[in-house]
C-alpha positions as CSV (number, residue, x, y, z in Angstrom):
1,X,5.9,-37.4,12.6
2,X,5.9,-39.4,9.4
3,X,2.1,-39.9,9.7
4,X,1.6,-36.1,10.0
5,X,3.7,-35.5,6.9
6,X,1.7,-38.0,4.9
7,X,-1.5,-36.4,6.1
8,X,-0.3,-32.9,5.1
9,X,0.8,-34.2,1.7
10,X,-2.7,-35.7,1.1
11,X,-4.3,-32.4,2.1
12,X,-2.1,-30.5,-0.3
13,X,-3.0,-32.9,-3.1
14,X,-6.7,-32.5,-2.4
15,X,-6.3,-28.7,-2.5
16,X,-4.5,-28.9,-5.8
17,X,-7.2,-31.1,-7.3
18,X,-9.9,-28.8,-6.1
19,X,-8.1,-25.8,-7.6
20,X,-7.7,-27.5,-10.9
21,X,-11.4,-28.6,-11.0
22,X,-12.5,-25.1,-10.0
23,X,-10.4,-23.5,-12.7
24,X,-11.7,-25.9,-15.3
25,X,-15.3,-25.2,-14.3
26,X,-14.6,-21.5,-14.4
27,X,-13.2,-21.7,-18.0
28,X,-16.1,-23.8,-19.1
29,X,-18.6,-21.4,-17.7
30,X,-16.8,-18.5,-19.4
31,X,-16.9,-20.3,-22.7
32,X,-20.6,-21.0,-22.2
33,X,-21.2,-17.3,-21.5
34,X,-19.4,-16.3,-24.7
35,X,-21.5,-18.7,-26.7
36,X,-24.7,-17.5,-25.1
37,X,-23.9,-13.9,-26.0
38,X,-23.0,-14.8,-29.5
39,X,-26.3,-16.6,-30.0
40,X,-28.2,-13.7,-28.5
41,X,-26.6,-11.3,-31.0
42,X,-27.3,-13.5,-34.0
43,X,-30.9,-14.1,-32.9
44,X,-31.5,-10.4,-32.5
45,X,-30.0,-9.7,-35.9
46,X,-32.2,-12.3,-37.6
47,X,-35.3,-11.1,-35.7
48,X,-34.7,-7.5,-36.7
49,X,-34.2,-8.3,-40.4
50,X,-30.8,-10.0,-40.5
51,X,-27.3,-8.7,-41.1
52,X,-26.5,-6.9,-44.3
53,X,-25.1,-9.7,-46.4
54,X,-26.3,-8.6,-49.8
55,X,-23.6,-8.9,-52.4
56,X,-22.2,-5.9,-54.1
57,X,-24.0,-5.3,-57.4
58,X,-22.2,-6.3,-60.5
59,X,-20.5,-3.6,-62.7
60,X,-22.8,-4.6,-65.6
61,X,-26.5,-3.6,-65.4
62,X,-27.3,-6.4,-67.7
63,X,-25.9,-9.0,-65.2
64,X,-27.7,-7.3,-62.3
65,X,-31.1,-7.5,-64.2
66,X,-30.3,-11.1,-65.1
67,X,-29.6,-12.0,-61.5
68,X,-33.0,-10.8,-60.4
69,X,-34.6,-12.6,-63.3
70,X,-32.9,-15.9,-62.4
71,X,-34.2,-15.6,-58.8
72,X,-37.8,-15.7,-60.3
73,X,-37.5,-18.3,-63.0
74,X,-35.0,-20.9,-61.7
75,X,-37.3,-22.2,-58.9
76,X,-40.1,-22.6,-61.5
77,X,-37.8,-24.5,-63.9
78,X,-36.3,-26.6,-61.1
79,X,-39.7,-27.8,-59.8
80,X,-41.0,-28.7,-63.3
81,X,-37.7,-30.3,-64.4
82,X,-37.4,-32.5,-61.3
83,X,-41.0,-33.7,-61.8
84,X,-39.9,-35.6,-64.9
85,X,-38.6,-38.8,-63.2
86,X,-39.6,-41.6,-65.6
87,X,-36.5,-41.3,-67.6
88,X,-33.7,-38.9,-68.6
89,X,-35.1,-38.5,-72.1
90,X,-38.0,-36.5,-70.7
91,X,-35.7,-34.2,-68.9
92,X,-33.4,-33.7,-71.9
93,X,-36.4,-32.9,-74.0
94,X,-37.6,-30.4,-71.4
95,X,-34.2,-28.7,-71.3
96,X,-33.9,-28.5,-75.1
97,X,-37.3,-27.0,-75.5
98,X,-36.9,-24.4,-72.8
99,X,-33.6,-23.1,-74.2
100,X,-35.0,-23.1,-77.7
101,X,-38.1,-21.2,-76.5
102,X,-35.9,-18.6,-74.7
103,X,-33.9,-18.0,-77.9
104,X,-37.0,-17.7,-80.1
105,X,-38.7,-15.3,-77.6
106,X,-35.7,-13.0,-77.3
107,X,-34.7,-13.0,-81.0
108,X,-37.6,-10.6,-82.0
109,X,-36.7,-8.3,-79.1
110,X,-33.0,-8.3,-80.2
111,X,-34.0,-7.4,-83.8
112,X,-36.4,-4.6,-82.7
113,X,-33.8,-2.9,-80.5
114,X,-31.2,-3.0,-83.3
115,X,-33.5,-2.0,-86.1
116,X,-34.3,1.6,-85.0
117,X,-37.2,3.6,-86.3
118,X,-37.8,5.3,-89.6
119,X,-40.4,8.2,-89.3
120,X,-41.3,8.1,-93.1
121,X,-41.7,4.3,-93.0
122,X,-44.0,4.5,-90.0
123,X,-46.0,7.2,-91.7
124,X,-46.5,5.0,-94.7
125,X,-47.6,2.1,-92.5
126,X,-50.1,4.2,-90.6
127,X,-51.6,5.8,-93.7
128,X,-55.2,4.7,-94.3
129,X,-56.3,3.6,-97.7
130,X,-60.1,3.6,-98.3
131,X,-61.5,1.4,-101.1
132,X,-65.2,1.8,-102.0
133,X,-66.7,-1.5,-103.2
134,X,-70.3,-0.3,-103.5
135,X,-73.2,-1.3,-101.4
136,X,-74.4,-4.8,-100.5
137,X,-77.8,-4.5,-102.2
138,X,-77.1,-7.3,-104.7
139,X,-75.4,-9.8,-102.4
140,X,-78.5,-12.0,-102.1
141,X,-78.6,-12.3,-105.9
142,X,-75.0,-13.5,-106.3
143,X,-74.7,-17.0,-107.8
144,X,-71.6,-18.9,-106.7
145,X,-70.3,-21.0,-109.6
146,X,-67.4,-22.6,-107.8
147,X,-67.0,-26.3,-107.4
148,X,-67.3,-28.0,-104.0
149,X,-63.5,-28.5,-103.9
150,X,-63.0,-24.8,-104.6
151,X,-65.4,-23.8,-101.9
152,X,-63.7,-26.1,-99.4
153,X,-60.4,-24.5,-100.1
154,X,-61.7,-21.2,-98.9
155,X,-62.8,-22.6,-95.6
156,X,-60.6,-21.5,-92.6
157,X,-57.9,-24.0,-91.8
158,X,-57.8,-25.6,-88.4
159,X,-55.6,-23.7,-85.9
160,X,-52.3,-25.3,-85.2
161,X,-51.8,-27.0,-81.9
162,X,-49.6,-24.6,-79.8
163,X,-47.7,-27.6,-78.5
164,X,-46.8,-28.6,-82.1
165,X,-45.6,-25.0,-82.8
166,X,-43.6,-24.9,-79.5
167,X,-41.6,-28.0,-80.4
168,X,-41.4,-27.6,-84.2
169,X,-37.7,-27.0,-84.2
170,X,-36.7,-29.5,-81.5
171,X,-36.9,-33.2,-81.3
172,X,-37.4,-35.0,-78.1
173,X,-39.8,-36.8,-75.7
174,X,-43.3,-35.4,-76.0
175,X,-43.9,-35.5,-72.2
176,X,-40.8,-33.4,-71.7
177,X,-42.0,-31.0,-74.4
178,X,-45.5,-30.7,-72.9
179,X,-44.1,-29.9,-69.4
180,X,-41.6,-27.4,-70.9
181,X,-44.5,-25.7,-72.7
182,X,-46.4,-25.2,-69.5
183,X,-43.3,-24.2,-67.6
184,X,-42.2,-21.6,-70.2
185,X,-45.7,-20.0,-70.2
186,X,-45.0,-19.2,-66.5
187,X,-41.7,-17.4,-67.2
188,X,-41.8,-16.0,-70.7
189,X,-43.2,-12.6,-69.8
190,X,-40.6,-12.1,-67.0
191,X,-37.8,-12.9,-69.5
192,X,-38.9,-10.5,-72.2
193,X,-39.7,-7.7,-69.7
194,X,-36.3,-8.0,-68.1
195,X,-34.5,-7.9,-71.5
196,X,-36.5,-4.9,-72.7
197,X,-35.4,-3.0,-69.6
198,X,-32.0,-2.8,-71.2
199,X,-31.2,-0.2,-73.9
200,X,-27.4,-0.5,-74.1
201,X,-26.2,-3.0,-76.6
202,X,-23.5,-4.3,-74.2
203,X,-26.0,-5.0,-71.4
204,X,-28.3,-6.7,-73.8
205,X,-25.5,-8.9,-75.1
206,X,-24.3,-9.9,-71.7
207,X,-27.9,-10.6,-70.5
208,X,-28.6,-12.9,-73.5
209,X,-25.3,-14.8,-73.4
210,X,-25.3,-15.3,-69.6
211,X,-29.0,-16.2,-69.5
212,X,-28.5,-19.1,-72.0
213,X,-25.3,-20.2,-70.2
214,X,-26.9,-20.1,-66.8
215,X,-29.9,-22.1,-67.9
216,X,-27.6,-24.9,-69.2
217,X,-25.6,-24.8,-66.0
218,X,-28.7,-25.0,-63.8
219,X,-30.1,-27.9,-65.8
220,X,-26.8,-29.8,-65.3
221,X,-27.0,-29.0,-61.6
222,X,-30.6,-30.3,-61.4
223,X,-29.6,-33.5,-63.2
224,X,-26.7,-34.1,-60.8
225,X,-29.1,-33.7,-57.8
226,X,-31.5,-36.2,-59.3
227,X,-28.9,-38.8,-60.3
228,X,-25.9,-38.3,-57.9
229,X,-22.8,-40.3,-58.9
230,X,-21.3,-40.3,-55.4
231,X,-20.6,-43.7,-54.0
232,X,-21.2,-44.4,-50.3
233,X,-17.9,-44.0,-48.3
234,X,-16.3,-47.2,-47.0
235,X,-13.1,-48.4,-45.4
236,X,-10.7,-51.4,-45.4
237,X,-12.1,-52.9,-42.3
238,X,-15.6,-53.0,-43.7
239,X,-14.5,-54.4,-47.0
240,X,-12.5,-57.2,-45.3
241,X,-15.5,-58.0,-43.0
242,X,-17.8,-58.1,-45.9
243,X,-15.6,-60.4,-47.9
244,X,-15.2,-62.8,-44.9
245,X,-18.9,-62.8,-44.0
246,X,-20.2,-66.4,-44.4
247,X,-23.2,-66.9,-46.6
248,X,-26.4,-67.5,-44.6
249,X,-27.8,-70.9,-45.4
250,X,-31.6,-70.8,-46.0
251,X,-33.6,-72.1,-43.0
252,X,-35.3,-75.4,-43.7
253,X,-39.0,-75.2,-44.4
254,X,-41.1,-76.6,-41.6
255,X,-41.6,-80.3,-42.2
256,X,-38.6,-80.8,-44.5
257,X,-36.4,-82.5,-41.8
258,X,-39.2,-84.9,-41.0
259,X,-39.7,-85.6,-44.6
260,X,-36.0,-86.4,-45.2
261,X,-36.0,-88.7,-42.2
262,X,-39.1,-90.6,-43.4
263,X,-37.4,-91.0,-46.8
């Protein structure tokens, strides 16, 4: 009788174990199915153009225009800035020259939008003034009595190097200046065109102020990415093991042992 009770008990235990395993497998399968369905939904959304995750436009038109501009120019500036890896002076020069160039390019646009137009003044500027100086019949008889020095002073001056003009107001590494010059040529038109879209003084002011601020912030971000100051994580066990690690003695050069024995 006792033997039969033990046998029945074992059978009950087996049934309980099978039930638990079956329930666990059922729950795992249900979880897998949920994950599969989620992946299918996300994959379909991406394939068909992705979910609508565009942020709500800012209340300021100036900031909205600036946001679209930054999407165009920041990747250009990032690539060129991060190409300057010899030293930090090159990157600092690049940064200073870019910001100075942006200010110089937008200053005339700001003045033009504030100045307004005067119809009478425009008429005076457009008026044509004709001056008759006679015919050229006697040009071949003209005798030039000027000295060589006076003649040389009338010769056209050499054109200024655009790089010198670009960096005239800013000191810094020449390589950084040169790269900034090439980089700014790629984005200058986009900056001016974006600013000139705005007619309201409030939008213009926000656009200008936030453009300069964002350029500085992005340059700081690029610098942190180039020279991260984060130390590698460690723990106490590693530090203790490192401190107790014996120094490895250099292996003897082949033949040294024999040489010492002979001595």
